[in-house]
Every structure is written in structure tokens, then in C-alpha cells.
C-alpha positions in Angstrom: 18.8 -21.7 7.9 16.8 -21.6 4.6 17.0 -23.6 2.5 17.6 -27.0 3.9 18.8 -29.7 1.5 15.3 -31.0 1.2 13.8 -27.6 0.7 16.4 -26.9 -2.0 15.4 -30.1 -3.8 11.8 -29.0 -3.8 12.6 -25.6 -5.1 14.7 -27.2 -7.9 11.8 -29.4 -8.9 9.5 -26.4 -9.0 12.0 -24.5 -11.0 12.1 -27.3 -13.6 8.3 -27.2 -13.9 8.4 -23.4 -14.4 11.2 -23.5 -17.0 9.3 -26.2 -19.1 6.1 -24.2 -18.9 7.4 -20.8 -19.5 9.2 -22.0 -22.7 5.7 -22.0 -24.3 5.0 -18.4 -23.4 6.3 -15.1 -24.9 9.2 -13.0 -23.6 6.9 -10.8 -21.5 6.2 -13.9 -19.4 9.3 -16.1 -19.8 11.5 -17.9 -17.3 13.7 -14.8 -16.9 10.7 -12.8 -15.8 10.0 -15.5 -13.2 13.6 -15.6 -12.0 13.5 -11.8 -11.5 10.3 -12.2 -9.5 11.7 -15.0 -7.5 14.8 -13.0 -6.6 12.9 -9.9 -5.7 10.3 -11.8 -3.7 13.0 -13.4 -1.6 14.8 -10.0 -1.2 11.6 -8.4 0.0 10.8 -11.3 2.3 14.3 -11.2 3.9 13.9 -7.5 4.5 10.7 -8.0 6.6 10.6 -8.7 10.3 9.4 -11.2 11.2 10.6 -13.1 8.2 7.7 -14.8 6.3 7.8 -18.5 5.2 10.6 -18.4 2.6 9.7 -21.7 1.1 6.2 -20.6 0.5 7.4 -17.3 -1.0 10.0 -19.0 -3.3 7.6 -21.7 -4.5 4.8 -19.3 -5.1 7.1 -17.0 -7.0 8.5 -19.7 -9.2 5.0 -21.1 -10.0 3.0 -17.9 -10.1 2.7 -17.7 -13.9 2.3 -21.4 -14.7 -1.5 -20.9 -14.8 -1.5 -17.4 -16.1 -5.0 -16.9 -17.7 -3.5 -15.1 -20.7 -1.9 -18.4 -21.7 -4.2 -21.2 -20.3 -7.9 -21.7 -20.2 -10.0 -20.4 -17.3 -10.8 -24.0 -16.5 -7.1 -24.9 -16.1 -6.5 -21.9 -14.0 -9.6 -22.2 -11.8 -8.1 -24.5 -9.1 -4.3 -24.1 -8.6 -4.3 -26.4 -5.5 -5.7 -29.3 -7.5 -3.4 -28.6 -10.4 -0.3 -28.6 -8.2 -1.5 -31.4 -5.9 0.5 -34.1 -7.7 3.6 -32.0 -7.3 3.0 -31.5 -3.6 2.4 -35.2 -3.1 5.5 -36.2 -5.0 7.6 -33.8 -2.9 6.4 -35.5 0.3 7.4 -38.9 -1.1 10.7 -37.9 -2.4 11.9 -35.4 0.2 9.8 -35.9 3.3 8.3 -32.4 3.5 4.6 -32.7 3.6 3.3 -29.5 2.0 -0.3 -30.7 2.2 -0.7 -31.6 5.9 1.0 -28.5 7.1 -1.1 -26.3 5.0 1.7 -24.7 3.0 0.5 -26.2 -0.2 -2.8 -24.5 0.2 -1.1 -21.2 1.0 1.2 -21.5 -2.1 -1.8 -22.2 -4.3 -3.8 -19.4 -2.7 -1.0 -16.9 -3.3 -0.7 -18.1 -7.0 -4.5 -17.7 -7.4 -4.4 -14.1 -6.0 -1.2 -12.7 -7.2 -2.4 -11.0 -10.3 -3.3 -7.3 -10.7 -6.6 -8.2 -12.5 -7.6 -10.6 -9.7 -7.1 -8.0 -7.0 -9.0 -5.4 -9.0 -12.0 -7.8 -9.5 -12.0 -8.9 -5.9 -11.9 -5.3 -4.6 -14.7 -4.2 -7.0 -16.9 -7.1 -5.8 -16.2 -6.4 -2.1 -14.5 -9.8 -1.9 -11.0 -8.6 -0.7 -10.6 -10.3 2.6 -8.6 -10.0 5.8 -6.3 -12.8 4.5 -5.4 -10.7 1.5 -4.4 -7.8 3.8 -2.5 -9.9 6.2 -0.7 -12.6 4.1 2.9 -11.4 3.9 3.9 -14.2 1.6 1.3 -13.0 -0.9 2.5 -9.4 -0.5 6.1 -10.4 -1.3 5.2 -12.2 -4.4 2.7 -9.6 -5.5 5.1 -6.8 -5.1 7.9 -8.6 -6.8 5.7 -9.4 -9.8 4.4 -5.9 -10.0 7.8 -4.3 -9.7 8.8 -6.3 -12.8 5.9 -4.6 -14.6 7.3 -1.1 -14.0 10.7 0.4 -14.5 13.0 -0.5 -17.3 12.0 -4.2 -17.5 8.4 -3.2 -17.3 8.7 -1.0 -20.3 10.4 -3.8 -22.3 7.8 -6.4 -21.2 5.0 -4.1 -22.3 6.6 -3.7 -25.7 7.2 -7.5 -25.9 3.5 -8.3 -25.1 2.3 -5.7 -27.5 4.3 -7.3 -30.3 2.8 -10.8 -29.5 -0.8 -9.4 -29.4 -0.2 -7.0 -32.4 -1.2 -4.0 -30.2 -0.2 -0.5 -31.5 2.5 1.2 -29.6 1.0 4.7 -29.8 -1.6 6.4 -31.9 -3.2 9.8 -32.3 -5.9 10.4 -29.6 -8.7 10.3 -32.1 -7.6 7.0 -33.6 -10.1 4.1 -32.9 -7.2 2.0 -31.6 -6.0 4.6 -29.1 -7.7 2.9 -26.1 -5.8 -0.3 -26.9 -2.3 1.0 -27.4 0.8 0.2 -25.3 1.0 3.8 -24.1 -2.6 3.7 -22.9 -1.7 0.5 -20.9 0.7 2.7 -19.0 -2.2 5.0 -18.0 -4.7 2.2 -17.4 -2.4 0.0 -15.2 1.3 0.6 -14.9 1.2 4.1 -13.5 -1.2 2.8 -10.7 1.1 0.0 -9.6 3.3 2.0 -7.2 0.2 2.9 -5.1 -0.8 -0.8 -4.7 2.6 -2.1 -3.5 2.2 -3.6 0.0 5.6 -4.1 1.5 7.8 -1.2 2.8 10.8 -2.3 0.8 8.6 -2.8 -2.3 7.2 0.7 -2.1 10.7 2.2 -1.9 11.7 0.3 -5.1 8.4 1.3 -6.6 9.1 5.0 -6.3 12.3 4.6 -8.3 10.8 2.5 -11.0 7.7 4.7 -11.2 9.9 7.6 -12.1 11.4 5.5 -14.9 7.9 5.2 -16.3 7.2 8.9 -16.1 10.5 9.8 -17.7 9.8 7.3 -20.5 6.3 8.7 -21.1 7.7 12.3 -21.2 10.3 11.2 -23.9 7.6 9.4 -25.9 5.4 12.6 -25.9 8.3 14.8 -26.8 9.3 12.5 -29.7 5.7 12.1 -30.9 5.2 15.9 -31.0 8.5 16.4 -32.8 10.1 18.4 -30.0 13.7 19.5 -30.7 14.3 20.7 -27.1 
């Protein structure tokens, strides 16, 4: 039964790293975002038969934004396995679960390295999307959980939060030079496409509901912007 005492200790240690790291980031990528992703990823994983490796899912979910390229240098983010190797080694010493020899550490690092929307987009464009990307259920659970938090009500709030930090306009007239860089344009460039890239069955069902929240929000924005009284 997951988690064992030793697995729970490893998860707690990863959570501590996450909390300390995310305290430096803005509210769009804070510890509460990660906790939602963790919860959703485990829910998705437990809804799939056969059940994927829950320790890999939970650790990858907890650590997935520690090396987010929006907040760390490309050099720091280039090799997640090397970055997290001291953590994996210390877990072996302290709790007797060797995440290195059994390959789980490599899988966790690989999930972290491939979870982002932009990474998937680049890999597909370059023809570098592999059979592993299509078959790794642990990756799919963490990806879907992360993307589900980018749409729906929380997704709308996170978009606004990141726009504040980056001083991005919320909405502009279409002819404005900043129009392509607004929060609302981000919905059209990315958020409205997320539902169609969800990979798990349960994730797609949740995606349908949250996608509708985006559409309703955009309708309201347009009505208010045009000054509709209806």
C-alpha cells in the first residue's frame, strides 16, 4: 500500500525542497500550485489501470517547477538528474530506497524535464517527440495535472498573477502594439489549446469542464469590453 513509511519520508523531504524553492517564485508558481498539481496527479494516477508508479508521480509532481526556466537559468535547468542526484543519494542513505539503481530517479528527472507545455511544443516541432513520451503514464499524470491547473478558475487567476509580475497588459484594442502580448491573447495562444493535449482519460474529462470555464470567461470579457448591457 502506497506510501510506505520510507516512501512517505522521501515525499516529505521532497516537499520541503519544493516549499523552500517556491517561496522565491510568484503566486502563479507557488507551493499551492504545486500542491494542487500533486493532488491532481495522484488522483489521475489512481484512476488509471494498471496504476503507474505512485512514488515517481508524486515526487515528479512535487519537484516539477523547482527548475522552471522562467525562474532559473537555462544552465541550471539543463540537467534535472544531476541537479537532484544529491537528493536521490541522501534518500538512499537515510531511508534505504535506492532511486538511482532502480532507475526511478532517472524517470523522475525525465518527467520533470518534459512536463512543460513549451518543451512538448518544441519537441514536436523538431520531430523529437518519442515513443517514451507517448507511453510514460507517470509523465502523462503530471503533465495533465499541471495543465489542468492552467485552465479553469485557477488557471484564470494564475494567468492574471503572472501578468502582474511581468507587467503584461490584461487586454488591449486589437490595433494596439501590445495586443499580441496581453493576458487575453495568452488564452488564445496557449490556454484554449490545452484541453486537446491532455493525455489521460480522467484528465480529458476534467479538461472539458475547465475549458468551458475559459470560454465563459472570455465571453464575459468581450461583453464587458464592448460595453454590452445584455
